[in-house]
C-alpha positions in Angstrom: 10.4 -69.4 -21.4 8.1 -69.8 -24.3 8.3 -67.0 -26.9 4.6 -66.1 -26.2 5.4 -65.2 -22.6 8.3 -63.0 -23.7 6.0 -61.1 -26.0 3.4 -60.5 -23.2 6.2 -59.6 -20.7 7.7 -57.0 -23.1 4.2 -55.5 -23.9 3.4 -55.4 -20.2 6.7 -53.6 -19.4 6.1 -51.0 -22.1 2.6 -50.4 -20.8 3.9 -49.9 -17.2 6.6 -47.5 -18.4 4.0 -45.5 -20.4 1.7 -45.2 -17.4 4.5 -44.2 -15.0 5.9 -41.7 -17.6 2.5 -40.2 -18.1 1.9 -39.9 -14.3 5.2 -38.1 -13.8 4.7 -35.8 -16.7 1.1 -34.9 -15.7 2.2 -34.3 -12.1 4.9 -31.8 -13.2 2.5 -29.9 -15.4 0.0 -29.5 -12.5 2.8 -28.3 -10.2 4.0 -25.8 -12.8 0.5 -24.5 -13.4 -0.2 -24.0 -9.7 3.0 -22.0 -9.3 2.2 -19.8 -12.3 -1.3 -19.1 -10.9 0.2 -17.8 -7.6 2.0 -14.9 -9.1 0.4 -11.5 -8.2 -1.2 -9.5 -10.9 -1.8 -6.3 -9.0 0.3 -3.3 -9.9 2.0 -1.5 -7.0 1.7 2.2 -7.3 4.5 4.5 -6.1 3.7 7.0 -3.2 3.7 10.7 -3.5 6.7 12.5 -2.0 6.7 14.5 1.3 6.0 17.8 -0.4 2.3 16.8 -0.7 0.5 18.0 2.5 -2.9 16.5 3.4 -5.2 17.4 6.3 -8.5 16.0 7.3 -10.4 18.0 10.0 -13.8 17.5 11.6 -16.6 20.0 10.8 -20.1 20.3 12.1 -19.8 18.0 15.1 -18.2 15.2 13.1 -21.0 15.2 10.6 -18.6 16.4 7.9 -14.9 16.6 7.3 -12.8 19.1 5.4 -10.1 17.5 3.1 -7.3 19.9 2.2 -4.5 18.9 -0.1 -1.6 21.2 -1.1 1.7 20.7 -2.9 0.3 18.3 -5.5 2.8 17.0 -8.1 3.2 19.1 -11.2 1.1 17.7 -14.1 -1.7 16.4 -11.8 -4.9 16.1 -13.7 -7.2 14.5 -11.1 -7.3 13.1 -7.6 -9.4 10.2 -6.6 -10.3 10.1 -2.9 -11.6 7.3 -0.7 -12.4 7.6 3.0 -13.4 4.5 4.9 -14.4 4.3 8.6 -16.3 2.1 11.1 -19.7 3.3 12.3 -21.6 2.5 15.5 -24.6 1.1 13.7 -23.9 0.4 10.0 -20.4 -1.2 10.1 -17.8 -0.2 7.6 -18.8 2.9 5.5 -17.1 5.3 3.2 -17.0 8.2 0.9 -15.5 8.2 -2.6 -15.1 10.7 -5.4 -12.8 12.6 -7.8 -11.5 16.1 -7.8 -10.3 17.6 -11.1 -7.2 19.7 -10.5 -7.6 22.2 -13.4 -3.9 23.1 -13.2 -4.1 23.9 -9.5 -1.6 22.5 -7.0 -4.1 22.4 -4.1 -7.7 21.9 -3.3 -10.2 22.0 -0.4 -13.3 19.8 -0.3 -16.0 19.4 2.4 -17.3 15.7 2.6 -20.4 14.5 4.4 -19.9 11.4 6.7 -23.3 9.9 5.9 -25.9 9.8 3.1 -28.1 12.6 1.7 -31.1 12.2 -0.5 -33.8 14.7 -1.4 -32.4 17.3 1.0 -32.4 14.9 4.0 -29.2 13.6 5.4 -28.5 10.6 7.7 -25.2 11.1 9.4 -22.9 8.2 10.4 -21.6 8.0 14.0 -17.9 7.4 13.2 -16.1 5.0 15.6 -12.3 5.1 15.5 -10.0 6.4 12.8 -10.8 7.4 9.2 -8.6 5.8 6.5 -7.9 8.1 3.7 -6.5 7.0 0.3 -5.7 9.5 -2.5 -4.7 8.5 -6.0 -3.0 11.3 -8.0 -3.3 10.9 -11.7 -1.3 13.0 -14.2 1.5 13.2 -16.8 3.7 11.1 -14.4 1.2 8.2 -14.2 -0.4 7.4 -10.9 0.8 7.9 -7.3 -0.8 7.1 -3.9 -1.2 8.7 -0.6 -2.5 6.7 2.4 -3.0 7.7 6.0 -5.2 7.2 9.1 -6.8 10.3 10.7 -8.4 10.6 14.1 -11.2 13.1 14.4 
């Protein structure tokens, strides 16, 4: 072999090694990045203990519900509530709000299943069960309560 061919053969081999090395390195970086992106970022909240009693009862021919909560954890400052339900005409609907505990261990709140504006209310015809989620916030952090209720 002539010395010129050896020089081109060595340069070609180095180029091939660089391309293969880059391809392997880039592939590993992409796989690692995809794995890192799949880790969940949501925080899982603990649930309240069984001393918390919750009831949801129909009032006014299923136009309203009465939410009663007792035995709230000591140090509770507020309770966020969310009711969600299917309706006959409007699909998925809901009610959200917050109750300040003011040092109390229980509360009762009447909630309208519909919308009210300027003194006129349009009530939802609830189909199926109502999903209730309560988030208790206080000195202890946050705790959840979730349950389905049938009216």
